C-alpha positions as CSV (number, residue, x, y, z in Angstrom):
1,X,0.0,0.0,0.0
2,X,1.3,3.4,-0.9
3,X,2.2,5.8,1.9
4,X,1.2,9.4,1.4
5,X,3.1,12.3,2.9
6,X,2.0,15.9,2.3
7,X,3.2,19.2,3.8
8,X,0.8,21.9,5.1
9,X,2.8,24.6,3.3
10,X,2.3,22.9,0.0
11,X,-1.5,23.1,0.3
12,X,-3.4,25.7,-1.6
13,X,-5.9,27.5,0.7
14,X,-9.6,27.6,-0.1
15,X,-12.7,28.9,1.7
16,X,-15.4,26.5,3.0
17,X,-19.1,27.0,3.0
18,X,-18.8,28.2,6.7
19,X,-16.3,30.9,5.6
20,X,-13.2,29.5,7.3
21,X,-9.9,29.4,5.4
22,X,-8.8,25.7,4.9
23,X,-5.5,24.1,3.8
24,X,-5.9,20.4,3.4
25,X,-3.1,18.2,4.7
26,X,-4.6,14.9,3.8
27,X,-8.0,14.3,2.1
28,X,-9.4,12.7,-1.0
29,X,-7.9,15.4,-3.3
30,X,-4.3,14.5,-2.5
31,X,-4.4,11.0,-1.0
32,X,-6.4,7.8,-1.1
33,X,-8.3,8.8,2.0
34,X,-11.1,6.5,3.1
35,X,-12.0,7.0,6.7
36,X,-10.8,10.5,7.8
37,X,-9.2,13.7,6.7
38,X,-6.8,16.2,8.2
39,X,-6.7,20.0,7.5
40,X,-5.8,23.3,9.1
41,X,-8.6,25.9,9.5
42,X,-7.9,29.6,10.0
43,X,-10.3,32.1,11.3
44,X,-8.7,35.6,10.8
45,X,-8.6,38.2,13.5
46,X,-12.0,39.8,14.2
47,X,-13.8,37.2,12.1
48,X,-16.0,34.2,12.8
49,X,-17.2,31.1,10.9
50,X,-20.9,30.7,10.1
51,X,-22.9,28.4,12.3
52,X,-23.0,25.1,10.6
53,X,-23.2,21.3,11.1
54,X,-22.2,18.1,9.5
55,X,-24.8,15.4,9.5
56,X,-22.5,12.4,9.0
57,X,-19.0,13.6,9.9
58,X,-17.5,13.6,13.4
59,X,-14.9,16.4,13.9
60,X,-12.1,16.9,16.4
61,X,-10.7,20.5,16.6
62,X,-7.2,21.0,18.1
63,X,-6.4,24.7,18.5
64,X,-2.7,25.5,17.6
65,X,-2.8,29.3,17.8
66,X,-4.9,32.1,19.2
67,X,-8.0,32.2,21.3
68,X,-11.7,32.5,20.7
69,X,-15.2,31.3,21.6
70,X,-17.1,28.3,20.4
71,X,-20.9,28.2,20.3
72,X,-22.9,25.0,20.1
73,X,-26.5,24.6,19.0
74,X,-27.0,28.4,19.2
75,X,-27.0,28.2,23.0
76,X,-23.9,26.7,24.8
77,X,-20.7,28.6,24.6
78,X,-17.2,28.4,26.1
79,X,-13.8,29.9,25.5
80,X,-11.0,28.1,23.5
81,X,-7.3,28.7,23.2
82,X,-4.1,27.2,22.0
83,X,-3.7,23.6,23.2
84,X,-7.5,22.9,23.6
85,X,-9.1,20.0,21.9
86,X,-12.9,19.8,21.1
87,X,-15.0,16.9,20.0
88,X,-17.9,17.9,17.7
89,X,-20.4,15.0,17.2
90,X,-22.4,14.7,13.9
91,X,-25.5,16.9,13.8
92,X,-24.1,19.5,16.2
93,X,-24.4,23.1,15.1
94,X,-21.2,24.9,15.9
95,X,-19.5,28.3,15.3
96,X,-16.0,29.7,16.1
97,X,-15.4,33.3,16.8
98,X,-11.8,34.7,16.9
99,X,-11.5,36.8,20.0
100,X,-7.7,37.3,19.9
101,X,-5.3,39.7,18.1
102,X,-3.9,37.1,15.7
103,X,-5.3,34.4,13.4
104,X,-7.0,31.6,15.2
105,X,-5.6,28.3,13.8
106,X,-7.3,24.9,14.2
107,X,-6.1,21.4,13.2
108,X,-9.3,19.6,12.1
109,X,-9.8,15.8,11.9
110,X,-12.9,14.6,10.1
111,X,-14.3,11.1,10.0
112,X,-15.7,10.3,7.5
113,X,-13.6,12.8,5.5
114,X,-14.8,16.4,5.2
115,X,-17.3,17.0,2.4
116,X,-18.9,20.2,1.1
117,X,-22.1,18.2,0.6
118,X,-22.2,17.3,4.3
119,X,-21.8,20.9,5.4
120,X,-25.1,22.6,6.3
121,X,-25.2,26.3,7.0
122,X,-27.6,27.0,9.9
123,X,-27.4,30.8,9.9
124,X,-30.0,32.7,7.8
125,X,-30.0,36.1,6.3
126,X,-33.2,37.4,7.9
127,X,-34.3,40.7,6.5
128,X,-36.9,41.5,9.2
129,X,-36.8,40.6,12.9
130,X,-40.1,41.0,14.8
131,X,-39.8,41.3,18.6
132,X,-42.3,40.8,21.3
133,X,-41.9,43.5,24.0
134,X,-42.7,42.5,27.6
135,X,-40.3,39.7,28.8
136,X,-38.3,39.9,25.5
137,X,-36.7,43.4,25.3
138,X,-37.6,44.7,28.8
139,X,-38.6,43.4,32.1
140,X,-41.8,45.4,32.9
141,X,-43.3,42.7,35.2
142,X,-43.0,44.8,38.3
143,X,-45.2,47.6,37.0
144,X,-47.8,45.1,35.9
145,X,-47.7,43.3,39.2
146,X,-48.0,46.5,41.2
147,X,-50.9,47.7,39.1
148,X,-52.7,44.4,39.6
149,X,-52.2,44.5,43.4
150,X,-53.5,48.1,43.6
151,X,-56.7,46.8,41.8
152,X,-56.8,43.8,44.3
153,X,-56.9,46.3,47.1
154,X,-59.8,48.2,45.5
155,X,-61.7,44.9,45.1
156,X,-60.9,43.8,48.7
157,X,-58.9,40.8,47.4
158,X,-55.8,39.2,48.9
159,X,-52.5,40.3,47.3
160,X,-51.7,38.5,44.1
161,X,-48.5,36.6,43.8
162,X,-46.0,37.9,41.2
163,X,-45.8,34.6,39.3
164,X,-49.6,34.3,39.1
165,X,-49.8,37.8,37.5
166,X,-46.9,37.3,35.1
167,X,-48.3,34.0,33.7
168,X,-51.4,35.9,32.6
169,X,-49.4,38.4,30.5
170,X,-49.3,37.9,26.7
171,X,-52.6,37.7,25.0
172,X,-53.9,41.3,25.6
173,X,-55.3,43.3,28.4
174,X,-58.9,42.0,28.3
175,X,-57.7,38.4,28.6
176,X,-55.2,39.4,31.3
177,X,-58.0,41.1,33.4
178,X,-60.4,38.2,32.9
179,X,-57.8,35.8,34.2
180,X,-57.0,38.0,37.3
181,X,-60.4,39.5,38.1
182,X,-63.1,37.2,36.5
183,X,-65.8,38.2,39.0
184,X,-65.2,41.9,38.6
185,X,-65.2,41.7,34.8
186,X,-68.5,39.8,34.9
187,X,-70.1,42.1,37.5
188,X,-68.8,45.5,36.4
189,X,-68.0,44.9,32.8
190,X,-64.7,44.9,30.9
191,X,-64.7,48.6,30.1
192,X,-65.0,49.6,33.7
193,X,-62.3,47.2,35.0
194,X,-60.0,48.1,32.1
195,X,-60.4,51.8,32.9
196,X,-59.3,51.3,36.5
197,X,-56.3,49.2,35.3
198,X,-55.1,51.9,32.9
199,X,-55.5,54.7,35.4
200,X,-53.3,52.9,37.8
201,X,-50.9,51.6,35.2
202,X,-50.3,55.1,33.9
203,X,-48.6,55.8,37.3
204,X,-47.0,52.4,37.9
205,X,-45.8,51.2,34.5
206,X,-42.2,52.2,35.0
207,X,-41.9,50.6,38.5
208,X,-38.9,48.3,38.5
209,X,-38.4,48.7,34.7
210,X,-35.2,47.3,33.3
211,X,-33.8,46.4,29.9
212,X,-32.5,42.9,29.6
213,X,-28.8,42.2,29.2
214,X,-27.3,42.7,25.8
215,X,-30.5,44.1,24.3
216,X,-29.2,47.6,23.4
217,X,-25.9,46.4,22.0
218,X,-27.5,43.7,19.9
219,X,-30.2,46.1,18.5
220,X,-27.5,48.5,17.6
221,X,-25.5,45.8,15.8
222,X,-28.5,44.6,13.8
223,X,-29.6,48.1,13.0
224,X,-26.0,48.9,11.7
225,X,-26.2,45.7,9.5
226,X,-29.4,47.1,7.8
227,X,-31.7,44.5,9.3
228,X,-35.3,45.8,9.6
229,X,-36.5,45.7,13.2
230,X,-40.1,45.7,14.4
231,X,-42.0,45.3,17.6
232,X,-45.4,43.5,17.8
233,X,-46.9,43.9,21.2
234,X,-50.3,43.2,22.8
235,X,-49.6,46.3,24.9
236,X,-50.8,49.7,23.9
237,X,-48.3,51.4,21.5
238,X,-47.9,54.5,23.7
239,X,-46.5,52.5,26.6
240,X,-44.0,50.7,24.3
241,X,-42.8,53.9,22.7
242,X,-42.4,55.7,26.0
243,X,-40.5,52.9,27.6
244,X,-38.2,52.5,24.5
245,X,-37.4,56.3,24.6
246,X,-36.7,56.0,28.3
247,X,-34.3,53.1,27.7
248,X,-32.6,54.7,24.6
249,X,-33.7,52.0,22.0
250,X,-36.6,53.7,20.3
251,X,-34.7,54.8,17.2
252,X,-33.5,51.2,16.3
253,X,-37.0,50.2,15.3
254,X,-38.5,50.7,11.8
255,X,-42.0,50.2,13.2
256,X,-43.8,49.5,16.4
257,X,-47.3,47.9,16.5
258,X,-49.4,47.8,19.6
259,X,-52.7,46.1,20.4
260,X,-54.7,49.0,18.8
261,X,-52.8,48.7,15.5
262,X,-53.8,45.2,14.5
263,X,-57.1,43.6,13.6
264,X,-56.3,40.4,15.5
265,X,-53.8,40.1,18.3
266,X,-51.1,37.4,18.9
267,X,-51.1,34.4,18.6
268,X,-53.1,35.2,15.5
269,X,-50.5,35.6,12.6
270,X,-52.1,38.8,11.4
271,X,-49.3,41.1,12.6
272,X,-46.6,39.0,11.0
273,X,-48.5,38.7,7.7
274,X,-49.2,42.5,7.8
275,X,-45.5,43.3,8.1
276,X,-44.5,40.7,5.4
277,X,-47.0,42.4,3.0
278,X,-45.8,45.9,4.0
279,X,-42.2,45.1,3.3
280,X,-42.8,42.6,0.4
281,X,-41.0,39.8,2.3
282,X,-41.3,36.0,2.1
283,X,-41.6,33.7,5.2
284,X,-37.9,32.7,5.0
285,X,-37.0,36.4,5.4
286,X,-38.6,36.8,8.8
287,X,-37.6,35.9,12.3
288,X,-40.0,36.3,15.3
289,X,-38.3,36.7,18.7
290,X,-40.3,36.3,21.9
291,X,-40.4,34.8,25.4
292,X,-43.9,33.3,25.6
293,X,-45.9,30.5,24.2
294,X,-48.0,33.1,22.4
295,X,-45.0,34.4,20.6
296,X,-43.9,30.9,19.5
297,X,-47.5,30.1,18.4
298,X,-47.6,33.4,16.5
299,X,-44.5,32.4,14.5
300,X,-45.8,28.9,13.9
301,X,-49.2,30.2,12.7
302,X,-47.4,32.6,10.3
303,X,-45.0,29.9,9.1
304,X,-41.9,31.9,10.1
305,X,-38.9,30.9,12.2
306,X,-38.9,31.7,15.9
307,X,-36.2,32.4,18.4
308,X,-37.4,31.7,22.0
309,X,-35.8,33.6,24.9
310,X,-35.6,31.4,27.9
311,X,-35.3,34.2,30.5
312,X,-38.9,35.5,29.9
313,X,-42.3,34.7,31.3
314,X,-43.2,31.4,29.5
315,X,-43.9,28.0,30.8
316,X,-41.0,26.0,29.5
317,X,-42.9,22.7,29.3
318,X,-45.3,24.2,26.9
319,X,-42.5,25.8,24.8
320,X,-40.8,22.4,24.5
321,X,-43.9,21.0,22.8
322,X,-44.1,23.9,20.4
323,X,-40.5,23.4,19.2
324,X,-39.2,26.9,18.2
325,X,-36.2,26.9,15.8
326,X,-33.9,28.5,18.3
327,X,-33.6,28.4,22.1
328,X,-31.6,31.4,23.4
329,X,-30.6,32.1,27.0
330,X,-29.0,35.5,26.1
331,X,-30.4,38.2,23.8
332,X,-26.9,38.7,22.5
333,X,-27.0,35.2,20.9
334,X,-29.2,36.7,18.2
335,X,-26.0,38.1,16.6
336,X,-24.9,34.5,15.9
337,X,-28.1,33.5,14.0
338,X,-28.9,36.6,12.0
């Protein structure tokens, strides 16, 4: 049997589908390789590979220079540096980001051998990202909770637990009030109960208000890339706009739609279809980002991809059954999939 010996420096570099620079040491192009291949991958300073996966090939990365971050399945991440080895099982979505001040170099072993046909890019060039508001961009739960408990006092009710109140958020104020104050809605009418809520909320809605980690930086990044950004909330638009101005993120959005701006509220797909028609977009161009089952259902009903944020207000058991395309525990992870 012939023995093959090749030198890395004799290999002509090429760019793979995931955008890394590859120099093959041993593969089917320069040897009678059957079961594995060996190559060097280079991720230049300040660059990153695209999130991708191999359905058949198992990979081993051995880092020979630099430092960076690896991201797995759009969720798990950890730092890597020279001397580290990483096993990547088949079907695992992965991405490498160069965080150092020199090229990041990786010795890659693939079994079976690397193939373009077995490389699947998992990032998508979304043109429009639609965001839910409460529990997605900002934590406004305290103001809602305080308002609900002020109403409970008026109705001589016991204080309402925060979790109980937050679980009712998501499908619009009328549904929210029916869940919390069913007897009062039935006895006094929705208009009366809603009027009391709004009068109190006008004073309380900024209580404990905070923006979630990495929201402002990520919106700035997406805006700079030219991605259209929209908000679709079941809250009144005036509250959304006022809070966004308070937090310094108002100008990043091309459009904000509140409950009064749509014919049918989430989880009905009306708002997504309305925006797709407005901007002449296809389903594959749109990503819906939210924290609740209603957001995931909205995306599913509209036939668009959904990124679910795990830190919000949802029941995670219900979300698991709905199977959103992306599970994110940090808003900043959106930069890796858009």
